[in-house]
C-alpha positions in Angstrom: -19.3 60.3 -66.4 -22.3 59.8 -64.0 -23.0 62.6 -61.6 -22.4 60.2 -58.6 -18.7 60.2 -59.4 -18.4 64.0 -59.6 -17.2 65.5 -56.3 -19.1 68.4 -55.0 -17.2 71.7 -54.9 -15.7 72.5 -51.5 -17.2 75.4 -49.7 -15.6 76.9 -46.6 -17.6 77.3 -43.5 -17.0 81.1 -43.6 -18.5 81.2 -47.1 -21.5 79.1 -46.0 -22.1 81.6 -43.2 -22.0 84.5 -45.6 -24.4 82.8 -48.0 -26.8 82.0 -45.2 -26.6 85.6 -43.9 -27.2 87.0 -47.4 -30.3 84.8 -47.9 -31.6 85.8 -44.4 -31.2 89.5 -45.2 -33.1 89.1 -48.5 -35.8 87.2 -46.7 -36.0 89.9 -44.0 -36.2 92.6 -46.7 -39.2 91.0 -48.2 -40.9 90.6 -44.9 -40.1 94.2 -43.7 -43.0 96.6 -43.9 -42.7 99.2 -46.7 -42.6 102.1 -44.2 -39.4 100.6 -42.6 -37.5 100.0 -45.8 -34.8 102.3 -47.1 -35.6 104.9 -49.7 -33.8 104.6 -53.1 -32.5 107.3 -55.5 -35.2 108.5 -57.8 -35.1 109.9 -61.3 -37.7 112.8 -61.4 -38.7 111.8 -65.0 -39.2 108.1 -64.2 -42.7 106.8 -64.7 -42.3 104.2 -61.9 -40.6 105.1 -58.6 -40.5 102.5 -55.8 -39.6 103.9 -52.4 -38.3 107.1 -54.0 -35.9 109.3 -52.1 -36.6 113.1 -51.7 -40.1 113.1 -53.1 -42.5 115.5 -51.5 -46.0 116.9 -52.2 -48.3 119.6 -50.9 -50.4 117.6 -48.4 -47.7 115.2 -47.2 -47.4 114.7 -43.4 -44.0 114.8 -41.8 -43.9 111.1 -40.9 -45.7 110.0 -44.1 -43.4 107.9 -46.4 -43.9 107.7 -50.2 -44.0 104.1 -51.4 -44.8 104.6 -55.1 -44.9 107.5 -57.5 -46.4 106.7 -60.9 -46.9 108.4 -64.3 -48.3 107.2 -67.5 -45.9 105.1 -69.5 -43.6 107.3 -71.7 -44.8 105.6 -74.9 -48.2 107.4 -74.3 -46.4 110.7 -75.2 -45.7 109.4 -78.7 -49.0 110.9 -80.0 -48.4 114.5 -79.1 -44.7 114.3 -80.0 -45.6 113.2 -83.5 -48.2 115.9 -83.8 -45.7 118.6 -82.6 -43.1 117.4 -85.1 -45.6 117.5 -88.0 -46.7 121.0 -86.9 -43.0 122.1 -86.9 -42.5 120.8 -90.4 -45.7 122.4 -91.7 -44.1 125.7 -92.7 -41.5 123.9 -94.8 -44.2 122.0 -96.6 -46.2 125.1 -97.3 -43.4 126.5 -99.4 -44.6 124.3 -102.2 -48.1 125.7 -101.8 -47.9 129.5 -102.1 -50.8 130.1 -99.8 -49.3 133.1 -98.0 -47.4 134.7 -100.8 -49.9 137.6 -101.0 -48.7 138.8 -97.5 -45.7 141.1 -97.2 -42.5 139.4 -96.0 -42.7 141.0 -92.5 -46.2 139.6 -92.0 -45.0 136.2 -93.1 -42.2 136.3 -90.7 -44.5 137.3 -87.8 -46.9 134.5 -88.8 -44.1 132.0 -88.8 -42.9 133.1 -85.3 -46.5 132.9 -84.0 -46.9 129.5 -85.5 -43.8 128.1 -83.8 -44.9 129.7 -80.5 -48.2 127.9 -80.8 -46.3 124.6 -81.5 -44.1 125.2 -78.5 -47.1 126.0 -76.2 -48.8 122.8 -77.4 -45.8 120.6 -76.8 -44.9 122.2 -73.4 -48.5 121.9 -72.1 -48.6 118.2 -73.2 -45.4 117.5 -71.4 -46.6 119.2 -68.2 -49.8 117.2 -68.4 -47.7 114.0 -68.4 -45.2 115.2 -65.8 -47.6 116.6 -63.2 -50.4 114.0 -63.6 -49.1 111.5 -61.0 -50.4 108.8 -58.8 -48.8 108.6 -55.3 -49.0 105.7 -52.9 -47.8 106.3 -49.3 -47.8 104.2 -46.2 -51.0 105.9 -45.2 -53.1 106.7 -48.3 -53.3 106.9 -52.1 -53.3 110.2 -54.0 -54.5 110.7 -57.5 -53.4 114.1 -59.1 -55.0 114.9 -62.4 -53.3 117.9 -64.1 -55.4 119.4 -66.9 -53.6 122.6 -67.6 -51.6 125.4 -65.9 -54.6 126.8 -64.0 -56.6 123.6 -63.2 -55.8 120.3 -61.4 -57.8 117.9 -59.4 -56.5 116.0 -56.4 -58.3 113.0 -54.7 -57.0 110.8 -51.9 -58.2 108.1 -49.6 -56.7 106.1 -46.7 -55.3 102.6 -47.3 -57.8 101.1 -44.9 -60.6 102.2 -47.2 -59.4 100.1 -50.1 -61.7 97.2 -50.8 -60.4 95.7 -54.0 -57.5 96.2 -56.4 -57.5 94.9 -60.0 -55.4 95.7 -63.0 -55.9 95.5 -66.8 -53.3 95.1 -69.6 -54.6 95.4 -73.2 -53.4 96.0 -76.7 -50.2 95.1 -78.4 -48.1 97.9 -77.0 -49.5 97.4 -73.5 -48.6 93.7 -73.6 -45.1 94.3 -75.1 -44.2 97.2 -72.9 -46.0 96.0 -69.8 -48.3 98.9 -68.9 -52.0 99.2 -68.2 -54.6 100.4 -65.8 -54.9 99.7 -62.1 -58.5 100.0 -60.7 -59.0 100.6 -57.0 -62.4 100.2 -55.3 -62.7 102.1 -52.0 -65.2 102.7 -49.3 -64.3 106.4 -49.2 -65.9 109.5 -50.7 -64.3 108.7 -54.0 -65.5 105.1 -54.7 -63.1 104.4 -57.5 -59.5 105.4 -58.2 -57.8 104.7 -61.6 -54.1 104.7 -62.2 -54.2 104.9 -66.0 -51.5 103.5 -68.4 -48.9 103.1 -65.6 -45.9 100.7 -66.0 -45.9 97.3 -64.3 -49.5 97.3 -63.2 -49.3 93.8 -61.7 -46.5 95.1 -59.4 -48.5 98.2 -58.4 -51.5 96.0 -57.6 -49.3 93.6 -55.5 -47.8 96.5 -53.5 -51.3 98.0 -52.8 -52.6 94.7 -51.6 -49.6 94.3 -49.3 -50.0 97.8 -47.9 -53.6 97.1 -47.2 -52.7 93.9 -45.4 -50.1 95.7 -43.3 -52.6 98.4 -42.5 -55.2 95.8 -41.3 -52.5 93.9 -39.3 -51.6 97.2 -37.5 -55.2 97.7 -36.7 -55.6 94.2 -35.2 -52.4 94.6 -33.2 -53.6 98.0 -31.9 -56.9 96.5 -30.7 -55.1 93.6 -29.0 -52.9 96.0 -27.1 
């Protein structure tokens, strides 16, 4: 039967009002500046946190709100995980090659314990390097924290109004399938270039940075007019 003969479903006026209200709320949410939006529950191991709740860092101001917290995509941990597993299996494989049979049993046991301590130290440090190497975007600035080991880290930051250009790159089979890549940020600050390496959803990160920069410029214009 032709569509002209099919009656449209009846919608009550109350339902229409609710639908209109819901659409308006969603529209307002998109137009609301990031600093005024509500924070969301955050998994501390998540590689992509948007408006995370309860996130803090050393140099954060009291009124500064965290918009994004980023880590490298979890798939990038696959390399060191495989190496750690192979290192763990190495003593079992060496049973077929009597390399250490000339040592007394006590020395062999100590060597085995020392080997597994080395494997644990390698895996633990690799995990910490992933967990603590983060990129943070707030409503005032961007912070790049490079964690190299337990005794050395490097922290760089710049204000949002210093951002000149934001681009992102996605390459490789895994990067395309799992949607992760690099976000490159050109600035007019002391550090001319920031790189968010191998982060999830790089296009979304670039979009948020552009919007934050626009909001910062709009606030400056409004401040001058006042």
